[in-house]
Structures are given as C-alpha cells and as structure tokens.
N, C-alpha and C positions, 0 to 999 in steps of 0.2 A: 850683354847687359850687366852681367856680374862684374866684368872688368871696368866698365864705365862707372858703376856704383862705387867700386873700390877706389878708382882714381878720384872721384868726386869727394869721397870720404877723406882720402889722403890729402887732397888739396885744402879741404876745409880745416883739417887738423893742422896743416902747415900754416895756414893763415892765422889760426888761433895761437899757435906757438909764436908767430912773429908779431903778435899784437904788442905794441909799445905805447903806453900812455904818453900824452903830451902835456907838459906843464902849462896850466892855464886852460885846459880843455873844459868845456861846459859840463856840469853835472846837473842833477835834479835841483839842488838848493844852492850849491856853491861851485866855483871852478876848482879844479884839482891842482893843489900845490903840495908836493911831498914834504913831510916833516923830516928835517935833516936828522941823520942817525944820532948825532950828539945830543939833540934835544929829546929824541925818543928815549935815550938812556937816562937823561936827566928826569924826564917825566916818570919813568918807572922807578927811578931811585927815590924821588919824592914820595911816591906811593908805597915804597918799601915792598915791592912785589916779591913774593916767595912762591915755592911750589904748592903751597896751600891755597893760592888765589885762583879765582876765575876772573880773568880780564876780558872785558868786552870793549871793543873799539867801535865807536859810532862814526860811520863814513870811513871805512878802513882802507880805501884806496888800493895801493899796491901790496898792502899787507904787512908792511915793515914793523909796525908797532905790535901787531899780533904775533908775528914771527919772533921778535925780540923777547916778548913776554914768554913765549913757549920755550925759547932757549934758556930762560931762567927757571924752567921747570913748571911754570904755571899752565893751567888749561886756559885757552884763549879763543875768543870768537870775534870775527870781524863781520860787521853788518855793512854792506855796500850795495848801492842802488844799481851801479853799472855792471851788467853781467860779464862783460869782457874783463873788467878789473877783478871780479870774483875769480874767474878762471885763471887769470894771471897770478893772483895771490896764492891760489892752490898750487900752481906750478912752483912758485917761489918757495913755498913751505916745504914742498917735496925736495927741492934742490938743497934746502938747508937742513933736511933730515928731521923736521919737526911736524910732519903731516899728521902724526898721531895726536898732537896736542893743539895744533893750530887749525881751527875750522873756520870756514867762510861761508856766508849765506848771502843770497841776493835778497834785499828787502829795503823797505822804507824805514828809516830810523824812528819816524814818528808813529809808525804802525806796529813795529816789532817789539816784543817783550824783552827787556834787558834787566828785569828786576832781580835776577839771580846773581848778577855780577857782584864781586867783592871789590873790584877796581873797575872804574869806568874812565875811558880816555876819549878825548874829543879834539878836533881841529875844525871848529865851525865858527861862523860869524856870530857876533854878539846877539843879534836878534834871534838866531836859531838856538843859542844857548838859553836865552830867556824863555823861548817857547818850550824848551825841554825842562826848564828848571822845576816847575811843579811836580813833574813825574820823578825827577831826580830826588827832590826833597821827600817824596813818599817812599823812597827806598829804605832798606833796613838801616837803622843808625849804625854808623861806623864804616859804611861804604866809602871808599876813597875815590875822589874824582880829580882828574888832572886834565887841564886844557892847554893846548898850544896857543899862547898869545892872548886869546880873547876871554873876556871876563864873564861874570854872571850878574851884571848889573850891580845892585847894592848889596849883594851877598859877597862880603869881603873874603878874599882867600885866607886860609889859615897859614899858608906859606907860599913862597915863590922862589924860583931859581932862574938865573939868567946866564946864558952862555957868554964867555968873554970873547972879544974880537968878533962880534957878530952884528950884522947891520939890520936884519929883518927876521921876524918870526923866531925870536931868540929866547923867549921867556916861557917857562912852565908855571902855571897857576894851579894851586892844590887846595882842595877843600875836603873836609870830612862831613858826611851827612849827619846832622845833629838829631838827637831824639826830640820829640815834640812834648814840651813841658809847660806851655802857656796855660795859666789858670791858677786855681787855688788848690793847695795841698794841705790836708789835715795831719797834724801831729798829735800825739797823746796830750801834750801840754800847750798846744797853740796851733798856728797855721803859717804856711808860707804862701805868699802870692808872687807868682812869677810872670813877668812880661818878657817875651822872647822875640828877638829879631835875628833869625837864623841861629848862629851859634852863640850870640851874645845875650846876656841876661841882666835884668834888673828887677826891682820889686821890693818886697819887705818880708821880715820875719816877725811874727808876734808870739811872744812867750808870756802867758798870763795876760796882764794888762799893758805890757811894754811892747811897743812896735819899733823895730829898727830897720832902716833902709839897707838894701843889699847893694854891694859894690863888687867890682872885679869878678862878675859872674860870667861863666863860660861853659859851654858844652863841647866836649870832644867825643863825638859819637854818642854813646850812652853814659859817658862819664861826666858828672856835673861837679862844679866847684863854684863857690861864692863866699864872700865875706859879709858878716853882719856884726857890726860893732867890733869887738875884739875876738870874735870867733870865726874860724875858717871851717866851712862846711865842705865836705867832699863825699861823693857817693856814686852809686850806679843806678840808672833809671831802668826799670824793668816793667814796661807797659804802664800800668796805673799805680806803681809803687816805686819808692826810692828808699834805699838803705845805704848808710855810710857812717862816717865818723865826724866828730866836731873836735877841733883842736883850739884850745884857748890857753891863757896864762895859768889857769888852774889845772890843766891836764887834758886828757882825751876822753871822749865819751861817744856812745853810739847814738844815732838818730834814724828815724824812719818816718815816712810820710806816705799817705795814700791820696790819690786824686779825688777832689770833692766835686768837680764840675766837668 
C-alpha cells in the first residue's frame, strides 16, 4: 500500500510538473493570453517599479509579470483563479530564483483584497476593468496602475507606451490613483471650489469678493496643481487639508486650505 501511495503521489507530482497552459484556454472571466515579455517590461517601466514597491498582478496567469517585478527587487503577488496556473507560477518563480519575493495565491480578483499594492497590473477586458474601477479609485492616492491594452472607460490614462512592430496587445496604459478633492475648501482669505473628474480638475478660487475660474487643473496622486488668473497653485493633499505654494508675477507665497464639506 505504501508503494502504491508513493507511486500515486509521484504520478500526480509529474502531472503537475507537466502542466502547460494553452493560449486561449477558458478562465473564470477571460480566456488566457500571455502578455509578451517586452510589454511586461514596458508596463513596469511606465510604473517605475523599484525595490520599494509591492506589485500585485490581477489575473497573474503563468506569473511572468510578478516574476519580472521580483527580478527588479520588488515584492510581488499574483492573484489567479486557476489553481494549476498558481502552481505553475510558483515553479516558474523558483526556477528564476525569486520565490522569496514572488508570491502567488489562488483567488477571485473581485473578492481578494489588493489594497496594499503600490503598483497594480492588469490584463483584463474593459468591462472587468470598469467593474474593478471603483475599488481601484478607493486605493491610496499615488498607487500606479498599468493595463495591457484595455482602458478604464472615461478615466483617461496619464501615459501610454506602445511596442514598435507589434500587431496585437501592444500598448501599456498607465494611471495614477488621484486623491479625492471634489467640493469646497476654505482658505483664511477665501475658498476654493473644486470639480473633479478622476485626475482632472476645474472650479473656482474666491479671494475676498473676487472669484476666478480654475484652468489647467490636475492631480497626480496627492499632488495638486491648477491655475487661477495669473497665479499657479501647487500643493499636496493630506486628507482634509492642502498645503502648497502660489507662484505669480509678484513672487511666491504659501497657501493652505481645509475641506468644508
């Protein structure tokens, strides 16, 4: 009986070792198509991944994005629904010598917590990106998000990169999760009213009895910039407060505001 058990274990282990995913195979939400290595590199380049990052790949497939991030020194996690792919990814990470930094778990990307990521990578269809978008926008301001090919609806990418001489799945789309600043902000000498559409801003600045419309407003994570008249405001959002500087023809001054609503 012991011999039979040992042989059965060895056979099961060999079958696991021989598992090879098939391009186009059905998954829970999408079919599996691997991201070409050149685009993996482009995606991680756009996100400027460093050893200080925690990269999470949603739908990690054979693990190549996670493994590449780990080779750059980052901690990385792949969330994959297919348990065979999870085990394959673990073996691939061990072969590449990064099993200590590249971790893989079996799970549903819509049910698994990925809020601790500093970089989030995806290769999902647009409808799945849109389903995930509210959760992504609730992540900490400054989290970098990179998608292979597919967009986030009307959330315009901050940047994109395309591989030359490439016919399909050639583009990396990059976003930075913006702080949430919609509403009225009180200043010692007036107020700022901000209307926000993802990272883009408009609104107005009132100083005393003079109200000036805002232009060229944008958020890059928790960094905010906008122009009001001849003054250029820049600052950092910290929850319910903003502090920064104003540059104008007459010089530079400090400004601060607190959320009023």
